[in-house]
All heavy atoms as a GROMACS GRO file, in nm:
protein
  551
    1MET      N    1   0.084  -0.117   0.000
    1MET     CA    2   0.000   0.000   0.000
    1MET      C    3   0.089   0.124   0.000
    1MET      O    4   0.176   0.139   0.083
    1MET     CB    5  -0.090  -0.002   0.124
    1MET     CG    6  -0.183   0.115   0.130
    1MET     SD    7  -0.315   0.089   0.251
    1MET     CE    8  -0.240   0.158   0.396
    2LYS      N    9   0.065   0.215  -0.093
    2LYS     CA   10   0.144   0.337  -0.104
    2LYS      C   11   0.095   0.440  -0.003
    2LYS      O   12  -0.024   0.457   0.018
    2LYS     CB   13   0.134   0.391  -0.246
    2LYS     CG   14   0.220   0.513  -0.268
    2LYS     CD   15   0.239   0.536  -0.416
    2LYS     CE   16   0.306   0.667  -0.446
    2LYS     NZ   17   0.435   0.688  -0.391
    3ASN      N   18   0.191   0.507   0.061
    3ASN     CA   19   0.157   0.612   0.156
    3ASN      C   20   0.098   0.732   0.084
    3ASN      O   21   0.138   0.764  -0.028
    3ASN     CB   22   0.282   0.658   0.233
    3ASN     CG   23   0.332   0.551   0.326
    3ASN    OD1   24   0.254   0.483   0.390
    3ASN    ND2   25   0.462   0.538   0.336
    4TYR      N   26   0.005   0.801   0.149
    4TYR     CA   27  -0.051   0.922   0.092
    4TYR      C   28   0.041   1.038   0.130
    4TYR      O   29   0.057   1.070   0.248
    4TYR     CB   30  -0.193   0.946   0.144
    4TYR     CG   31  -0.255   1.068   0.082
    4TYR    CD1   32  -0.290   1.069  -0.052
    4TYR    CD2   33  -0.277   1.183   0.158
    4TYR    CE1   34  -0.347   1.181  -0.111
    4TYR    CE2   35  -0.333   1.295   0.099
    4TYR     CZ   36  -0.367   1.293  -0.034
    4TYR     OH   37  -0.421   1.404  -0.092
    5MET      N   38   0.103   1.098   0.030
    5MET     CA   39   0.198   1.206   0.051
    5MET      C   40   0.129   1.340   0.027
    5MET      O   41   0.052   1.354  -0.068
    5MET     CB   42   0.318   1.192  -0.043
    5MET     CG   43   0.389   1.058  -0.034
    5MET     SD   44   0.465   1.027   0.125
    5MET     CE   45   0.609   1.132   0.113
    6MET      N   46   0.156   1.436   0.115
    6MET     CA   47   0.093   1.567   0.099
    6MET      C   48   0.185   1.678   0.147
    6MET      O   49   0.271   1.656   0.232
    6MET     CB   50  -0.041   1.571   0.172
    6MET     CG   51  -0.035   1.544   0.319
    6MET     SD   52  -0.196   1.518   0.399
    6MET     CE   53  -0.306   1.627   0.318
    7SER      N   54   0.164   1.795   0.092
    7SER     CA   55   0.242   1.912   0.132
    7SER      C   56   0.183   1.971   0.259
    7SER      O   57   0.070   1.939   0.299
    7SER     CB   58   0.240   2.017   0.021
    7SER     OG   59   0.110   2.072   0.008
    8LEU      N   60   0.258   2.060   0.321
    8LEU     CA   61   0.205   2.130   0.438
    8LEU      C   62   0.084   2.214   0.401
    8LEU      O   63  -0.010   2.225   0.478
    8LEU     CB   64   0.314   2.217   0.501
    8LEU     CG   65   0.424   2.141   0.573
    8LEU    CD1   66   0.532   2.238   0.621
    8LEU    CD2   67   0.370   2.062   0.690
    9TYR      N   68   0.086   2.274   0.282
    9TYR     CA   69  -0.028   2.354   0.237
    9TYR      C   70  -0.153   2.265   0.226
    9TYR      O   71  -0.262   2.304   0.271
    9TYR     CB   72   0.001   2.420   0.102
    9TYR     CG   73  -0.110   2.510   0.056
    9TYR    CD1   74  -0.112   2.644   0.092
    9TYR    CD2   75  -0.215   2.460  -0.022
    9TYR    CE1   76  -0.216   2.728   0.052
    9TYR    CE2   77  -0.318   2.543  -0.063
    9TYR     CZ   78  -0.319   2.676  -0.026
    9TYR     OH   79  -0.422   2.758  -0.065
   10ASP      N   80  -0.137   2.147   0.166
   10ASP     CA   81  -0.250   2.054   0.155
   10ASP      C   82  -0.301   2.014   0.293
   10ASP      O   83  -0.421   2.004   0.315
   10ASP     CB   84  -0.210   1.928   0.078
   10ASP     CG   85  -0.174   1.954  -0.067
   10ASP    OD1   86  -0.222   2.054  -0.124
   10ASP    OD2   87  -0.095   1.875  -0.122
   11TYR      N   88  -0.211   1.991   0.385
   11TYR     CA   89  -0.247   1.943   0.519
   11TYR      C   90  -0.312   2.053   0.602
   11TYR      O   91  -0.415   2.030   0.667
   11TYR     CB   92  -0.123   1.890   0.590
   11TYR     CG   93  -0.154   1.826   0.724
   11TYR    CD1   94  -0.203   1.696   0.730
   11TYR    CD2   95  -0.133   1.894   0.843
   11TYR    CE1   96  -0.233   1.637   0.852
   11TYR    CE2   97  -0.162   1.837   0.964
   11TYR     CZ   98  -0.212   1.708   0.969
   11TYR     OH   99  -0.242   1.649   1.090
   12LEU      N  100  -0.253   2.173   0.601
   12LEU     CA  101  -0.300   2.282   0.687
   12LEU      C  102  -0.411   2.366   0.623
   12LEU      O  103  -0.484   2.435   0.693
   12LEU     CB  104  -0.184   2.375   0.722
   12LEU     CG  105  -0.069   2.312   0.801
   12LEU    CD1  106   0.046   2.412   0.812
   12LEU    CD2  107  -0.117   2.268   0.939
   13GLY      N  108  -0.418   2.363   0.491
   13GLY     CA  109  -0.516   2.445   0.421
   13GLY      C  110  -0.471   2.590   0.408
   13GLY      O  111  -0.550   2.678   0.376
   14ARG      N  112  -0.345   2.615   0.435
   14ARG     CA  113  -0.287   2.749   0.424
   14ARG      C  114  -0.136   2.734   0.410
   14ARG      O  115  -0.081   2.627   0.436
   14ARG     CB  116  -0.318   2.834   0.547
   14ARG     CG  117  -0.259   2.774   0.676
   14ARG     CD  118  -0.280   2.862   0.797
   14ARG     NE  119  -0.236   2.798   0.919
   14ARG     CZ  120  -0.110   2.788   0.959
   14ARG    NH1  121  -0.013   2.839   0.886
   14ARG    NH2  122  -0.079   2.728   1.072
   15ALA      N  123  -0.070   2.842   0.370
   15ALA     CA  124   0.076   2.838   0.359
   15ALA      C  125   0.136   2.824   0.499
   15ALA      O  126   0.092   2.891   0.593
   15ALA     CB  127   0.126   2.965   0.292
   16ALA      N  128   0.234   2.736   0.512
   16ALA     CA  129   0.295   2.711   0.642
   16ALA      C  130   0.400   2.816   0.677
   16ALA      O  131   0.422   2.844   0.794
   16ALA     CB  132   0.358   2.573   0.644
   17GLY      N  133   0.465   2.871   0.577
   17GLY     CA  134   0.572   2.967   0.601
   17GLY      C  135   0.705   2.897   0.617
   17GLY      O  136   0.712   2.776   0.646
   18PRO      N  137   0.814   2.972   0.600
   18PRO     CA  138   0.947   2.910   0.600
   18PRO      C  139   0.990   2.852   0.735
   18PRO      O  140   1.057   2.750   0.739
   18PRO     CB  141   1.040   3.022   0.556
   18PRO     CG  142   0.964   3.148   0.576
   18PRO     CD  143   0.819   3.113   0.567
   19GLU      N  144   0.952   2.914   0.845
   19GLU     CA  145   0.996   2.864   0.977
   19GLU      C  146   0.933   2.730   1.009
   19GLU      O  147   1.002   2.636   1.049
   19GLU     CB  148   0.963   2.966   1.086
   19GLU     CG  149   1.047   3.090   1.079
   19GLU     CD  150   1.012   3.190   1.188
   19GLU    OE1  151   0.960   3.150   1.294
   19GLU    OE2  152   1.038   3.310   1.166
   20LEU      N  153   0.802   2.719   0.994
   20LEU     CA  154   0.734   2.593   1.021
   20LEU      C  155   0.778   2.486   0.921
   20LEU      O  156   0.801   2.371   0.959
   20LEU     CB  157   0.582   2.610   1.017
   20LEU     CG  158   0.500   2.485   1.043
   20LEU    CD1  159   0.534   2.423   1.179
   20LEU    CD2  160   0.352   2.518   1.035
   21GLY      N  161   0.793   2.525   0.795
   21GLY     CA  162   0.840   2.429   0.694
   21GLY      C  163   0.976   2.372   0.729
   21GLY      O  164   0.999   2.252   0.716
   22LYS      N  165   1.066   2.458   0.776
   22LYS     CA  166   1.200   2.413   0.815
   22LYS      C  167   1.192   2.319   0.935
   22LYS      O  168   1.259   2.216   0.938
   22LYS     CB  169   1.287   2.533   0.848
   22LYS     CG  170   1.428   2.497   0.887
   22LYS     CD  171   1.512   2.619   0.917
   22LYS     CE  172   1.650   2.575   0.962
   22LYS     NZ  173   1.731   2.685   1.009
   23GLU      N  174   1.108   2.354   1.032
   23GLU     CA  175   1.094   2.270   1.152
   23GLU      C  176   1.042   2.131   1.117
   23GLU      O  177   1.096   2.029   1.163
   23GLU     CB  178   0.999   2.338   1.251
   23GLU     CG  179   0.982   2.262   1.380
   23GLU     CD  180   0.885   2.329   1.476
   23GLU    OE1  181   0.841   2.443   1.450
   23GLU    OE2  182   0.851   2.265   1.577
   24VAL      N  183   0.939   2.125   1.033
   24VAL     CA  184   0.882   1.996   0.991
   24VAL      C  185   0.987   1.914   0.916
   24VAL      O  186   1.005   1.795   0.942
   24VAL     CB  187   0.755   2.016   0.906
   24VAL    CG1  188   0.710   1.884   0.845
   24VAL    CG2  189   0.645   2.078   0.989
   25CYS      N  190   1.059   1.979   0.825
   25CYS     CA  191   1.160   1.909   0.746
   25CYS      C  192   1.272   1.854   0.836
   25CYS      O  193   1.315   1.740   0.818
   25CYS     CB  194   1.217   2.000   0.639
   25CYS     SG  195   1.329   1.917   0.526
   26GLU      N  196   1.318   1.933   0.931
   26GLU     CA  197   1.425   1.888   1.021
   26GLU      C  198   1.382   1.766   1.102
   26GLU      O  199   1.459   1.672   1.119
   26GLU     CB  200   1.467   2.002   1.114
   26GLU     CG  201   1.548   2.109   1.045
   26GLU     CD  202   1.579   2.229   1.133
   26GLU    OE1  203   1.522   2.240   1.245
   26GLU    OE2  204   1.659   2.312   1.090
   27VAL      N  205   1.258   1.767   1.151
   27VAL     CA  206   1.208   1.652   1.227
   27VAL      C  207   1.195   1.530   1.136
   27VAL      O  208   1.232   1.419   1.174
   27VAL     CB  209   1.074   1.685   1.296
   27VAL    CG1  210   1.012   1.561   1.358
   27VAL    CG2  211   1.094   1.792   1.403
   28ALA      N  212   1.144   1.551   1.015
   28ALA     CA  213   1.130   1.440   0.921
   28ALA      C  214   1.264   1.377   0.889
   28ALA      O  215   1.277   1.254   0.886
   28ALA     CB  216   1.060   1.488   0.793
   29VAL      N  217   1.366   1.459   0.868
   29VAL     CA  218   1.499   1.407   0.838
   29VAL      C  219   1.553   1.332   0.960
   29VAL      O  220   1.608   1.221   0.947
   29VAL     CB  221   1.594   1.522   0.796
   29VAL    CG1  222   1.738   1.475   0.794
   29VAL    CG2  223   1.554   1.577   0.660
   30LYS      N  224   1.536   1.389   1.077
   30LYS     CA  225   1.583   1.326   1.201
   30LYS      C  226   1.519   1.188   1.221
   30LYS      O  227   1.585   1.094   1.264
   30LYS     CB  228   1.551   1.416   1.320
   30LYS     CG  229   1.597   1.364   1.453
   30LYS     CD  230   1.563   1.463   1.563
   30LYS     CE  231   1.598   1.409   1.700
   30LYS     NZ  232   1.561   1.502   1.807
   31LEU      N  233   1.391   1.178   1.188
   31LEU     CA  234   1.318   1.051   1.205
   31LEU      C  235   1.329   0.960   1.083
   31LEU      O  236   1.267   0.854   1.079
   31LEU     CB  237   1.171   1.080   1.235
   31LEU     CG  238   1.143   1.153   1.365
   31LEU    CD1  239   0.995   1.186   1.377
   31LEU    CD2  240   1.190   1.071   1.485
   32LYS      N  241   1.407   1.003   0.983
   32LYS     CA  242   1.427   0.926   0.859
   32LYS      C  243   1.295   0.898   0.788
   32LYS      O  244   1.272   0.790   0.734
   32LYS     CB  245   1.504   0.797   0.887
   32LYS     CG  246   1.641   0.824   0.941
   32LYS     CD  247   1.719   0.698   0.968
   32LYS     CE  248   1.856   0.739   1.021
   32LYS     NZ  249   1.928   0.633   1.082
   33GLU      N  250   1.209   1.000   0.786
   33GLU     CA  251   1.081   0.992   0.716
   33GLU      C  252   1.105   1.003   0.565
   33GLU      O  253   1.201   1.067   0.522
   33GLU     CB  254   0.989   1.108   0.758
   33GLU     CG  255   0.914   1.084   0.885
   33GLU     CD  256   0.807   0.978   0.872
   33GLU    OE1  257   0.746   0.964   0.764
   33GLU    OE2  258   0.785   0.908   0.971
   34THR      N  259   1.016   0.947   0.488
   34THR     CA  260   1.019   0.963   0.344
   34THR      C  261   0.976   1.106   0.311
   34THR      O  262   0.874   1.154   0.360
   34THR     CB  263   0.922   0.865   0.276
   34THR    OG1  264   0.962   0.732   0.309
   34THR    CG2  265   0.920   0.882   0.126
   35ILE      N  266   1.055   1.173   0.228
   35ILE     CA  267   1.022   1.308   0.182
   35ILE      C  268   1.029   1.308   0.031
   35ILE      O  269   1.129   1.267  -0.027
   35ILE     CB  270   1.121   1.413   0.238
   35ILE    CG1  271   1.123   1.410   0.390
   35ILE    CG2  272   1.085   1.552   0.187
   35ILE    CD1  273   1.231   1.498   0.452
   36GLU      N  274   0.921   1.350  -0.032
   36GLU     CA  275   0.917   1.363  -0.177
   36GLU      C  276   0.904   1.511  -0.210
   36GLU      O  277   0.881   1.592  -0.121
   36GLU     CB  278   0.800   1.283  -0.235
   36GLU     CG  279   0.813   1.134  -0.214
   36GLU     CD  280   0.696   1.056  -0.269
   36GLU    OE1  281   0.604   1.116  -0.329
   36GLU    OE2  282   0.694   0.933  -0.250
   37GLU      N  283   0.919   1.545  -0.338
   37GLU     CA  284   0.904   1.683  -0.381
   37GLU      C  285   0.805   1.692  -0.496
   37GLU      O  286   0.790   1.598  -0.574
   37GLU     CB  287   1.038   1.742  -0.427
   37GLU     CG  288   1.131   1.772  -0.314
   37GLU     CD  289   1.253   1.852  -0.360
   37GLU    OE1  290   1.271   1.874  -0.481
   37GLU    OE2  291   1.330   1.894  -0.272
   38ARG      N  292   0.739   1.808  -0.503
   38ARG     CA  293   0.648   1.836  -0.613
   38ARG      C  294   0.674   1.981  -0.657
   38ARG      O  295   0.688   2.070  -0.573
   38ARG     CB  296   0.504   1.821  -0.568
   38ARG     CG  297   0.402   1.858  -0.674
   38ARG     CD  298   0.260   1.828  -0.633
   38ARG     NE  299   0.221   1.904  -0.516
   38ARG     CZ  300   0.131   1.865  -0.428
   38ARG    NH1  301   0.070   1.750  -0.442
   38ARG    NH2  302   0.099   1.941  -0.326
   39LYS      N  303   0.682   2.001  -0.786
   39LYS     CA  304   0.702   2.136  -0.840
   39LYS      C  305   0.566   2.203  -0.852
   39LYS      O  306   0.472   2.143  -0.904
   39LYS     CB  307   0.771   2.129  -0.975
   39LYS     CG  308   0.807   2.264  -1.030
   39LYS     CD  309   0.892   2.251  -1.155
   39LYS     CE  310   0.928   2.388  -1.204
   39LYS     NZ  311   1.067   2.418  -1.193
   40ILE      N  312   0.557   2.328  -0.802
   40ILE     CA  313   0.433   2.404  -0.814
   40ILE      C  314   0.462   2.542  -0.870
   40ILE      O  315   0.574   2.591  -0.863
   40ILE     CB  316   0.359   2.417  -0.678
   40ILE    CG1  317   0.441   2.498  -0.579
   40ILE    CG2  318   0.322   2.282  -0.622
   40ILE    CD1  319   0.360   2.546  -0.462
   41SER      N  320   0.360   2.602  -0.924
   41SER     CA  321   0.371   2.738  -0.975
   41SER      C  322   0.235   2.805  -0.962
   41SER      O  323   0.136   2.757  -1.018
   41SER     CB  324   0.417   2.737  -1.121
   41SER     OG  325   0.426   2.870  -1.169
   42ASN      N  326   0.231   2.912  -0.883
   42ASN     CA  327   0.108   2.990  -0.871
   42ASN      C  328   0.147   3.136  -0.850
   42ASN      O  329   0.264   3.171  -0.855
   42ASN     CB  330   0.018   2.936  -0.759
   42ASN     CG  331   0.084   2.939  -0.623
   42ASN    OD1  332   0.145   3.038  -0.583
   42ASN    ND2  333   0.072   2.829  -0.549
   43SER      N  334   0.051   3.221  -0.824
   43SER     CA  335   0.080   3.365  -0.814
   43SER      C  336   0.163   3.400  -0.691
   43SER      O  337   0.229   3.503  -0.688
   43SER     CB  338  -0.051   3.444  -0.811
   43SER     OG  339  -0.129   3.407  -0.698
   44LYS      N  340   0.163   3.315  -0.589
   44LYS     CA  341   0.237   3.343  -0.466
   44LYS      C  342   0.373   3.275  -0.458
   44LYS      O  343   0.462   3.321  -0.389
   44LYS     CB  344   0.154   3.299  -0.344
   44LYS     CG  345   0.020   3.362  -0.334
   44LYS     CD  346   0.028   3.489  -0.257
   44LYS     CE  347  -0.114   3.543  -0.239
   44LYS     NZ  348  -0.116   3.674  -0.185
   45TYR      N  349   0.388   3.159  -0.525
   45TYR     CA  350   0.511   3.080  -0.510
   45TYR      C  351   0.535   2.994  -0.632
   45TYR      O  352   0.442   2.932  -0.684
   45TYR     CB  353   0.500   2.992  -0.385
   45TYR     CG  354   0.621   2.904  -0.362
   45TYR    CD1  355   0.737   2.956  -0.308
   45TYR    CD2  356   0.618   2.769  -0.395
   45TYR    CE1  357   0.848   2.876  -0.287
   45TYR    CE2  358   0.729   2.689  -0.374
   45TYR     CZ  359   0.844   2.742  -0.320
   45TYR     OH  360   0.954   2.664  -0.300
   46THR      N  361   0.658   2.989  -0.675
   46THR     CA  362   0.700   2.897  -0.781
   46THR      C  363   0.824   2.825  -0.731
   46THR      O  364   0.919   2.889  -0.687
   46THR     CB  365   0.733   2.972  -0.911
   46THR    OG1  366   0.613   3.037  -0.957
   46THR    CG2  367   0.783   2.877  -1.018
   47GLY      N  368   0.820   2.694  -0.735
   47GLY     CA  369   0.933   2.614  -0.690
   47GLY      C  370   0.888   2.477  -0.644
   47GLY      O  371   0.777   2.434  -0.673
   48ASN      N  372   0.974   2.410  -0.570
   48ASN     CA  373   0.945   2.277  -0.518
   48ASN      C  374   0.892   2.286  -0.376
   48ASN      O  375   0.934   2.371  -0.299
   48ASN     CB  376   1.070   2.190  -0.521
   48ASN     CG  377   1.112   2.154  -0.661
   48ASN    OD1  378   1.030   2.153  -0.752
   48ASN    ND2  379   1.238   2.127  -0.681
   49VAL      N  380   0.801   2.196  -0.344
   49VAL     CA  381   0.752   2.182  -0.206
   49VAL      C  382   0.777   2.039  -0.162
   49VAL      O  383   0.776   1.947  -0.245
   49VAL     CB  384   0.602   2.217  -0.192
   49VAL    CG1  385   0.579   2.364  -0.220
   49VAL    CG2  386   0.515   2.131  -0.280
   50HIS      N  387   0.800   2.021  -0.035
   50HIS     CA  388   0.819   1.887   0.019
   50HIS      C  389   0.684   1.823   0.045
   50HIS      O  390   0.588   1.889   0.083
   50HIS     CB  391   0.898   1.892   0.151
   50HIS     CG  392   1.042   1.922   0.131
   50HIS    ND1  393   1.107   2.019   0.202
   50HIS    CD2  394   1.134   1.870   0.049
   50HIS    CE1  395   1.233   2.025   0.165
   50HIS    NE2  396   1.252   1.934   0.070
   51LEU      N  397   0.681   1.692   0.028
   51LEU     CA  398   0.562   1.612   0.056
   51LEU      C  399   0.598   1.512   0.166
   51LEU      O  400   0.706   1.451   0.162
   51LEU     CB  401   0.516   1.536  -0.068
   51LEU     CG  402   0.491   1.619  -0.193
   51LEU    CD1  403   0.458   1.527  -0.311
   51LEU    CD2  404   0.380   1.719  -0.171
   52TYR      N  405   0.510   1.498   0.262
   52TYR     CA  406   0.531   1.408   0.377
   52TYR      C  407   0.413   1.311   0.387
   52TYR      O  408   0.303   1.340   0.340
   52TYR     CB  409   0.540   1.489   0.507
   52TYR     CG  410   0.642   1.598   0.503
   52TYR    CD1  411   0.607   1.729   0.472
   52TYR    CD2  412   0.776   1.572   0.532
   52TYR    CE1  413   0.702   1.830   0.468
   52TYR    CE2  414   0.871   1.672   0.529
   52TYR     CZ  415   0.833   1.801   0.496
   52TYR     OH  416   0.927   1.901   0.493
   53ARG      N  417   0.436   1.201   0.457
   53ARG     CA  418   0.327   1.107   0.483
   53ARG      C  419   0.223   1.175   0.572
   53ARG      O  420   0.256   1.246   0.666
   53ARG     CB  421   0.377   0.982   0.557
   53ARG     CG  422   0.464   0.891   0.481
   53ARG     CD  423   0.503   0.765   0.560
   53ARG     NE  424   0.541   0.794   0.698
   53ARG     CZ  425   0.473   0.752   0.805
   53ARG    NH1  426   0.366   0.677   0.793
   53ARG    NH2  427   0.513   0.782   0.927
   54ARG      N  428   0.095   1.152   0.542
   54ARG     CA  429  -0.012   1.211   0.624
   54ARG      C  430   0.001   1.166   0.770
   54ARG      O  431  -0.019   1.246   0.861
   54ARG     CB  432  -0.149   1.171   0.571
   54ARG     CG  433  -0.263   1.231   0.653
   54ARG     CD  434  -0.397   1.168   0.624
   54ARG     NE  435  -0.432   1.178   0.486
   54ARG     CZ  436  -0.533   1.251   0.439
   54ARG    NH1  437  -0.606   1.320   0.520
   54ARG    NH2  438  -0.560   1.251   0.311
   55GLU      N  439   0.037   1.042   0.793
   55GLU     CA  440   0.051   0.992   0.930
   55GLU      C  441   0.160   1.067   1.005
   55GLU      O  442   0.146   1.096   1.124
   55GLU     CB  443   0.082   0.841   0.930
   55GLU     CG  444  -0.029   0.754   0.875
   55GLU     CD  445  -0.032   0.746   0.722
   55GLU    OE1  446   0.056   0.802   0.654
   55GLU    OE2  447  -0.127   0.683   0.671
   56PHE      N  448   0.271   1.097   0.938
   56PHE     CA  449   0.378   1.175   1.000
   56PHE      C  450   0.327   1.314   1.039
   56PHE      O  451   0.351   1.362   1.150
   56PHE     CB  452   0.499   1.186   0.907
   56PHE     CG  453   0.595   1.294   0.949
   56PHE    CD1  454   0.675   1.278   1.061
   56PHE    CD2  455   0.602   1.414   0.879
   56PHE    CE1  456   0.762   1.378   1.103
   56PHE    CE2  457   0.689   1.514   0.918
   56PHE     CZ  458   0.769   1.497   1.031
   57LEU      N  459   0.256   1.379   0.947
   57LEU     CA  460   0.204   1.513   0.976
   57LEU      C  461   0.103   1.510   1.091
   57LEU      O  462   0.103   1.599   1.177
   57LEU     CB  463   0.143   1.576   0.851
   57LEU     CG  464   0.243   1.605   0.739
   57LEU    CD1  465   0.170   1.651   0.613
   57LEU    CD2  466   0.346   1.708   0.783
   58ASP      N  467   0.018   1.406   1.095
   58ASP     CA  468  -0.076   1.391   1.207
   58ASP      C  469   0.000   1.384   1.338
   58ASP      O  470  -0.034   1.452   1.436
   58ASP     CB  471  -0.160   1.265   1.191
   58ASP     CG  472  -0.268   1.277   1.084
   58ASP    OD1  473  -0.301   1.391   1.044
   58ASP    OD2  474  -0.319   1.171   1.042
   59GLU      N  475   0.103   1.301   1.343
   59GLU     CA  476   0.182   1.287   1.465
   59GLU      C  477   0.254   1.417   1.499
   59GLU      O  478   0.258   1.457   1.615
   59GLU     CB  479   0.285   1.175   1.450
   59GLU     CG  480   0.224   1.037   1.449
   59GLU     CD  481   0.330   0.929   1.435
   59GLU    OE1  482   0.443   0.951   1.479
   59GLU    OE2  483   0.297   0.823   1.378
   60PHE      N  484   0.312   1.482   1.401
   60PHE     CA  485   0.385   1.605   1.423
   60PHE      C  486   0.296   1.712   1.485
   60PHE      O  487   0.331   1.773   1.586
   60PHE     CB  488   0.448   1.657   1.293
   60PHE     CG  489   0.526   1.783   1.312
   60PHE    CD1  490   0.659   1.778   1.347
   60PHE    CD2  491   0.466   1.907   1.296
   60PHE    CE1  492   0.733   1.895   1.366
   60PHE    CE2  493   0.537   2.025   1.314
   60PHE     CZ  494   0.671   2.018   1.349
   61PHE      N  495   0.182   1.736   1.426
   61PHE     CA  496   0.096   1.846   1.472
   61PHE      C  497   0.013   1.812   1.595
   61PHE      O  498  -0.027   1.903   1.668
   61PHE     CB  499   0.007   1.896   1.358
   61PHE     CG  500   0.084   1.975   1.256
   61PHE    CD1  501   0.121   1.920   1.135
   61PHE    CD2  502   0.126   2.104   1.285
   61PHE    CE1  503   0.193   1.992   1.042
   61PHE    CE2  504   0.200   2.177   1.193
   61PHE     CZ  505   0.233   2.121   1.072
   62ASN      N  506  -0.009   1.686   1.622
   62ASN     CA  507  -0.083   1.648   1.742
   62ASN      C  508   0.007   1.619   1.860
   62ASN      O  509  -0.042   1.601   1.971
   62ASN     CB  510  -0.170   1.525   1.714
   62ASN     CG  511  -0.285   1.558   1.622
   62ASN    OD1  512  -0.337   1.669   1.623
   62ASN    ND2  513  -0.320   1.464   1.537
   63ASN      N  514   0.136   1.615   1.836
   63ASN     CA  515   0.228   1.562   1.937
   63ASN      C  516   0.354   1.644   1.946
   63ASN      O  517   0.458   1.590   1.978
   63ASN     CB  518   0.262   1.418   1.895
   63ASN     CG  519   0.288   1.328   2.011
   63ASN    OD1  520   0.265   1.367   2.124
   63ASN    ND2  521   0.337   1.209   1.983
   64LYS      N  522   0.353   1.773   1.922
   64LYS     CA  523   0.473   1.855   1.906
   64LYS      C  524   0.569   1.844   2.025
   64LYS      O  525   0.584   1.936   2.101
   64LYS     CB  526   0.435   1.999   1.878
   64LYS     CG  527   0.376   2.016   1.742
   64LYS     CD  528   0.369   2.157   1.699
   64LYS     CE  529   0.505   2.217   1.689
   64LYS     NZ  530   0.517   2.325   1.596
   65GLN      N  531   0.632   1.727   2.038
   65GLN     CA  532   0.725   1.705   2.147
   65GLN      C  533   0.866   1.679   2.095
   65GLN      O  534   0.954   1.639   2.169
   65GLN     CB  535   0.682   1.584   2.230
   65GLN     CG  536   0.548   1.600   2.293
   65GLN     CD  537   0.504   1.471   2.360
   65GLN    OE1  538   0.583   1.383   2.388
   65GLN    NE2  539   0.375   1.462   2.387
   66TYR      N  540   0.889   1.696   1.966
   66TYR     CA  541   1.019   1.665   1.908
   66TYR      C  542   1.118   1.764   1.956
   66TYR      O  543   1.191   1.825   1.928
   66TYR     CB  544   1.010   1.658   1.756
   66TYR     CG  545   0.910   1.556   1.709
   66TYR    CD1  546   0.788   1.594   1.656
   66TYR    CD2  547   0.936   1.421   1.719
   66TYR    CE1  548   0.697   1.500   1.614
   66TYR    CE2  549   0.846   1.327   1.677
   66TYR     CZ  550   0.726   1.368   1.625
   66TYR     OH  551   0.636   1.275   1.583
   0.00000   0.00000   0.00000
């Protein structure tokens, strides 16, 4: 079964910003989580965004003890 990967924007329903994005990425790397990338382009941002497992994001935001 393939994990459902999503960006912070998809998960939060809003832009996460660079500080929160960095914090999530650092924890994901520390925990050896799978991180994928997706290229996006819109009026506010053009570039790559990281994608994380939904389960990881659930744990991160419900359990901010890292």
